[in-house]
C-alpha positions in Angstrom: 37.0 -34.2 97.0 37.2 -32.4 93.6 40.7 -31.8 92.2 42.3 -32.7 95.5 40.7 -29.9 97.5 38.3 -30.5 100.4 36.3 -27.9 102.3 37.5 -27.3 105.8 35.2 -27.2 108.8 34.8 -23.8 110.5 36.4 -25.1 113.7 39.5 -26.7 112.0 42.8 -25.0 112.6 45.1 -23.6 109.9 48.7 -22.4 110.2 50.2 -20.1 107.6 53.4 -18.3 106.8 53.6 -15.2 109.0 53.5 -12.7 106.1 50.6 -14.3 104.1 47.8 -12.0 105.2 49.6 -8.7 105.9 46.4 -6.6 105.8 44.2 -8.9 107.9 44.3 -8.9 111.7 44.8 -12.6 112.2 47.4 -14.8 114.0 49.7 -17.2 112.2 47.6 -20.1 113.5 43.8 -19.7 113.5 40.5 -21.5 113.1 38.7 -21.2 109.8 36.0 -19.1 111.4 38.6 -16.6 112.6 39.7 -16.0 109.0 36.1 -15.4 108.0 35.8 -12.9 110.8 39.0 -11.1 109.8 37.8 -10.9 106.2 34.5 -9.4 107.4 36.4 -6.8 109.4 38.7 -6.0 106.5 35.8 -5.5 104.0 33.7 -3.6 106.5 31.0 -6.3 106.9 31.1 -6.7 110.7 27.3 -6.5 110.9 26.9 -9.5 108.5 25.9 -12.7 110.3 28.7 -15.2 110.0 26.2 -18.0 109.4 25.1 -16.1 106.3 28.7 -15.9 105.0 29.4 -19.6 105.0 26.2 -21.6 105.3 23.1 -19.8 104.1 24.9 -17.5 101.7 24.4 -13.8 100.9 21.9 -12.6 98.2 23.7 -11.5 95.1 23.7 -11.4 91.3 26.4 -13.1 89.2 27.4 -12.6 85.6 29.0 -15.9 84.4 30.7 -16.8 81.2 28.3 -19.7 80.6 25.0 -17.7 80.9 23.4 -14.8 79.2 22.8 -11.9 81.6 22.8 -11.7 85.4 21.6 -14.6 87.6 20.2 -13.9 91.0 21.3 -16.3 93.8 23.5 -16.6 96.8 27.2 -16.6 97.4 29.1 -18.0 100.4 32.7 -18.2 101.6 34.6 -21.4 102.1 38.2 -22.4 102.8 39.5 -25.5 101.0 42.6 -27.5 101.6 44.7 -29.7 99.2 47.5 -31.8 100.8 50.9 -31.7 99.1 51.4 -35.4 99.7 49.1 -38.4 99.7 47.4 -38.8 103.1 48.0 -42.5 103.3 50.7 -44.9 102.1 47.8 -46.9 100.5 47.0 -44.0 98.2 50.1 -44.8 96.1 49.2 -48.5 95.8 45.6 -47.5 94.9 46.8 -45.3 92.1 49.1 -48.0 90.7 46.1 -50.5 90.8 44.0 -47.9 89.0 46.6 -47.6 86.3 46.8 -51.4 85.8 43.0 -51.5 85.4 43.1 -48.9 82.6 
C-alpha cells in the first residue's frame, strides 16, 4: 500500500455522496466495474473491452516530465481507496513502536 492507497478489486462496492458524479449515469452505491462502465459510456468508448481498460491496458503514448520525447506503452484504469482512520487498533500501537525504534 503506497501512501495509504490500495487498489480496489473490480467486484468491491463503493458508496459515494449523491452529487459526486453528476455527469455519469451511476448509482450512489456501485461496484468498481460499474464505475468503469459509466466512464466508458461517458467518453464514448462503449466498444472498448473492459478487460483492456483495467487489466491488459490500452495502447498509448505518454509524454512524461522525466523522459525525453514520447514513450509508447499501455495505460489502464484503476480505482484506489485510502481509509480516513487506521483499520486496526493495533495500527496505532505499531506506529508508536516504530517511533521508539527510530
